N, C-alpha and C positions, 0 to 999 in steps of 0.2 A: 387733425381730422383725417378720416379715411379717404383714400384716393380711388379705391375700387369698390364697386357695388356688385354683389352677386344676386341674380334674379332667377329663381326656380319657378317659372310660370308653368304650374302643373295642371293636369286635367282636372284633378279633384281639389288640390290645395296649392296655394302660392306662398312662397317664403322668400324673404329678402334678407341678405346679410351684408355687413360692412366689414372691410378689412381694416384692422386697427393697428397694423404694424407689427413686425417681428413675429409673424405667424399667428397672431391673435385675430379673432373675428367676433363680431357682435351681431346677434339677431336684431332685426328692426322690429319695433313694437308698434302696433296699430290700435288706436283707441277710437271706437265708434259707439253708437247707441247700444251695441250688444256687449260692450266691455272692452278689455284690453287683451290682446293675444299676439303671438309672434307667428301664427299660421293663419292664413286667410283662405276660406273656401273660395274657389274660383267661380264666383256667382255674381250676377247683377240683377237688380230689380229696378223697375221704372214705374212711377205712379204719378198721375196728375195731382197737383196741389194748388187749389184755388188761391192760396195765400201767395203763391209765387208767380201768378199771372197765367193767362190763358194758354200760352205756348210752352211754359216751363214745366219740367218734370222733376220730381224728387227722385234722385238716383242714389242707391245704396249698393255696397259691395260686401262680399263675404258673409259673415254671420248676420250683419245688419240687414243685408238683402233678404236672407232667409226669414228673419223676423218680420220685415215689412211685408213680405209675401204671405206669411201665415196670418198676420194681423189684418190683412186687407184682401181676403179671398175674392176673386172676381174683378177687383179693381187694380190689380198689380200685374205687370208683365215681368216674368221671372225667367232668367236664363242661367243655365249651369254648363260647366265643362265646355266652354267656348273653344278651348284649344283643339277639340276634336274636329273643328271645321277649318283649321289653319291650312291644311294641305289639300283641301277639296276644291277643285275647279267648279264643281256643281253648286257650291255655296256662293251665291251671288248677293248675299245680304239678307236681312230679315226686317220686316216692317215693325216699328215700335211707335204706336200712336201715329200712324200714317207717314212716318219718316223712315226711309230705308237706311239701315246701318250695315256697313260692310264689316268684315272681320277686324280690320285694322281700327275701325271706329270703336268697336266693342273693347278691344284690347287697350286702346288708349283711354277710354272712359274708365275702365277697371283700374288701371295703374294711376290715373289721376285721383281717383277716390282713395287709393292707398296712400298717395302722397299727402292728401288732406288728413287722413287718419293718423299718419305719422307725425304731423305737426312739425315742431322744431327738429325732430329727429330725422327728417328727410334730408339727405346729403346733397345740398345745393352745390357743394364744392367738389363732388366726385368727378374725377377726370375720365373715368371709363366705367362702362357697365358690361359685365360678363354674363351672358344669358345661356342658360342650359337649353339644349335641344335634344330630342330623341335621336337614336341612330336611324330609325325608320319611323316616320310619322304615321299616325293612325289613319285608317280609312282603306277602302277597297282599292283605290288607285291613287295613292298619295303623291302629290306633286311637291317635292322638296323645295324646288326653286321658288314656287309660288308661296309656300309657307314662309320662307325666309324673307321674301319681298314684303309680305304682309307684316311680319315682325318688324322689319326695318322701318316701314312706313309709320307704324305706331310709335316705336321708340325714338325715331327722329323728331317726331312732334313734341316729345318731352324734353328735347334739347340736350341729350347726352353727347359730349364731344366725341367719344370713341364707343363703338358698339362691337363686341366680340361674341362669338358663339363657341361653346364647348359642349361636347357630348355629355349628357347627364351622368352616365356611369363613370366617365373619367373624373368628373367633379366629385362624385361620391368616393371614388378611389382616393383622391387627394385628402379628403376629410378623414377617411379611415386610416390612411397611411401615417397620420400623426401618432398612432398608437403602436406602430411597428418598432420593435427593438433590434431587429436584424434585417439583413437583405432578404427580399421575398418577391416571388412571382405571385401576383394577386389577381384573382378574378372577382369582378364586381358584377352582381346581377341586380339591376334596378327595375322593380316592378311598379309602374305607374298605373294611372287609371286607364290610359289608352294604349300604352306600349310596354314591351319588355325589352330591355337593352342590356347587352353584355360588353364589358371592357376588360381586356387583359393587359396588365401593366407590370413592368419590372421596376421595383424600388430598391435603391442601393444607397448606402451612406458613404460619401467620399469627403474626407477631410472634415468630418463632423457635419456635413450638409447632406440633407436628403435629396437625392436625385431620382427622377422617374423617367422611364423609357416606355412609350406606348408600344404594345406588341400587336394588338388587333382589336376589332370591334365587330359586333353583329347585333341584330335586333329583329323584332317582328311586331307588327301592329296589333298585338293581342295582350290584354292584361285584365285588371279587375273589372272594368266595365263589360268586357265580353263574358266574364263569369256571371255577372249580374243579368246580362241578356239571356243566357242559357236558363237561369233560374226563372226569370219572368216568362220565358217561352214555354216552360213545362208547367208552371204553377198557375199562371194568370191567363195566358193567351187562350187556352181551351175554354175558359169561362166566359170569354168575350167574343167567341165565334170562330176561333181558329179550327179549321176542319169542317166548318158548317158550309151550307150550300145556299144558292139562290136561283130563282127561275129567270130565264131570259127567253121570252117567247115560248117555244115548245121544248127548250133545253133546260136541264138542271146542271148548273156549273158550281165549281168550288169558289168560295170567297178568296180573292187573291191573297197569297201569302205575304206579299210585300207590305200590306198594312200592318202585319204582326211583326215584321222585321223593324218597321218604324216604331211600333209601340214598345218593343223590347228594349229600345234605346231610351230608357226613361229620361235621360238628361237632354234628349232632343224633342221631347213631346211639345214643348212650347213652339218649336219651329214647325212640327208636324201639324199643329193646330191651325196654322194659316196656310197650309199647302193645298194644292189641287187634289192630292191623294185623299186628304181628309174630307173634302167636299164630295168626292166620288164615293167614299165609304158611306157617308150619310145618305146618299141617294140609293144605296143598296137595301136599306132597311125595309122599304115597301115590298121588295120582291124576295126578301130573305125567308128561308124555311124556319129559321129560329130568330125572328126579329128582336126578341128580348135580349139576346146576347149582343147583337150589334148596337142596340140602344144603350146597353151598359158600357160598351166600348166608347161610344160617343160621349156619354156622360162623364166618364173618367177623364177624357181629353179636355172637354169643355170646362170641367171644374178644376183643371190644373192639379191632377192627383199625382204628377210625376215625382214631387218631393216625398210625399208620404210613401209612395212605392219604393223609392230609394231607401228610406228609413227601414221599411219592412225587410227588404232584401239584404241590406247591410247587417241588420241585427241577426238575421238567420245565418248568413255567411260567417259572421263572427262567432256565433254559438257553435257552428259546426267545426270551427277550428279547435274547440275544446271538448266536444262531445260527439258521440256517434249519431245522435239525432237531435233535431231542434224543431221548434214550432215556428211556422210562417204565419204571420197575422197581418193581413192587409185589410183593415177595417172597411174601406169604401166598397169592398165586394161582399160584405156581410158574411154569412156562413160559408159561402164558396171561397172566401179569402182566408180561411183558417185550415191549415194542413200541416201534417207532420212530415218532415223531410229527413231522410236518412243520409248520412255522409256518403255511403257507397253509391247511392242514387245520384247525388250531386256530382261525385267524381266521374260517374258514367256520362253525365251530361257534358262535362268539360273535357272529356278524354281527348277529343281531336285537338282542342286548344292546347292542352298540355303537351301533346305530341309536337305541335308546331313550335311551342316554346323550347322544348328540348332539342328540336331540329336546329334552332338558331344557336343554341349552345354548342351543338356538334359542329356547326359552321365555323365558329370562332376558334375552336380547338383544331379543326382540320386545316383551316386556312393558315394557321400559324405553326402547324406541325408540333403542337403541344400535347403531351400525354397528360392524363389526369393526375398521374403521380408527380408531375413536375409543378403542380399548383401547390403553393405553400399555404395560402389563405383564401377563403371564399367569403366575401362580404355580401350579405343580402340586405337590400333596402327596399322600402315601399310596403304598403299595407298588405298586398297580395302575397308577400313572402311568408305570412302567417298561415296561409292555407296549407294544411298538412300534405296534400298531394303535390304541391309545388315544392315545399321544403324537402320532401322525400327524394325528388330528382337529384338534389345536391348531396344529401347524406348517402344515398346509394352510390353515387359516382366518386365522391371525394372523401367520404368519411365524416362523421359528426364532429370529430375533434378539430377539423380545419374550418368549420363554419362559424362565423360571427355575425351579429346583427346589432342594431341600435341606431339611434338618431334617424329613424325611418323618415321623419318629415323634414329634418333640418340638414341632413348631410349634404345634399346637392348644393343648396344655397351657400353654405359655409365653404364647401370645396371650391365653388366658383369664385368666391371672394378671395380665397387663398391664391388661386391661379391668377386672379386679376392683379395682385400686388407683386407677382413674381417677375423676375427679369427675363424669363423665357416663355412669356405668354403665347407668342406665336407658335411655339412648338405644340401647344395644346389646342389651338384654335381648330374648329371643325370646318 
């Protein structure tokens, strides 16, 4: 049986892989009411079930959580992308049916559901778990120490004897390195939901054995979710009152923009729903100059339209990866939610984000005194790598012939498992 377990606890998806010995790894399969899969959406749903007793909740994770939420609108509490709260000192938990859950509680609940879905495939004899972590956690002022304390609290409760952390792009590099046929200096760019991370590694074969030397790392708390936020901010926020005004005594004031920052983070709407900010927003309706827009805003939050919003944004973003224009269709907004989006407009919205992502790339090259010409291979992983404006950063700087991709969802977990069974694990620990 495997002795090492790799855990890629992602913002959007979570994947686990088992080391099977001699450089082989196996994806862990999860079977729930939604079927069998080796990738799990990082989502949780909670619903009261009278058959389970007054205090008990029916909890689902991944695709089963999404199904429970869709099948029981209004009766189900749904949480997505919980990883985005890991490094936030401002996140002091969320109430779920009158019980406060801290980040580590949510992470533990999620992983316990995965162990149930894995059944006999859960590795009870694994001696170590190797967990991926971003180079820089997401958030305005991320606290790395706090994030790792929370991770440790959750993972310790699951009883793993050894817990190790490895930068996510380093793990992806190990996965990709299995395909190398010669010595190479490799740049891995990992685009998650919340972070963009870079890792520069030198791979060499010595006496038939692949060795790797870390050269440098960098990252920034921007990735696919930020692109989603830009799209929501331009396509939806104006329809629900962004830029509108309200009366306060004898003054006319702008509706605070922070409400729309919260709304644009579609995966945090369930948290926003129970916040003081949301209560303040509802109180503005009476004095608003365009009350119907704020009423629509409130309706979208109260009816838990975060997931349909994600679906609409994701479909549009994916279509723009292949075409110059695409249709955005967010049904809960009616006619106002149907718009044509041009790729050049979208790229304008994310221009500042692209600049920060490229700035982090500059940082790893400059800090290691590495010229672009010295890079032999560039491995791109993560869904955001399909965005043409992102990919063009690398084709422009390194040439299309050096760029490879594949295993976008599985590479990190399998790389973690490979590192976990190696003799030099501590060399790679973050």
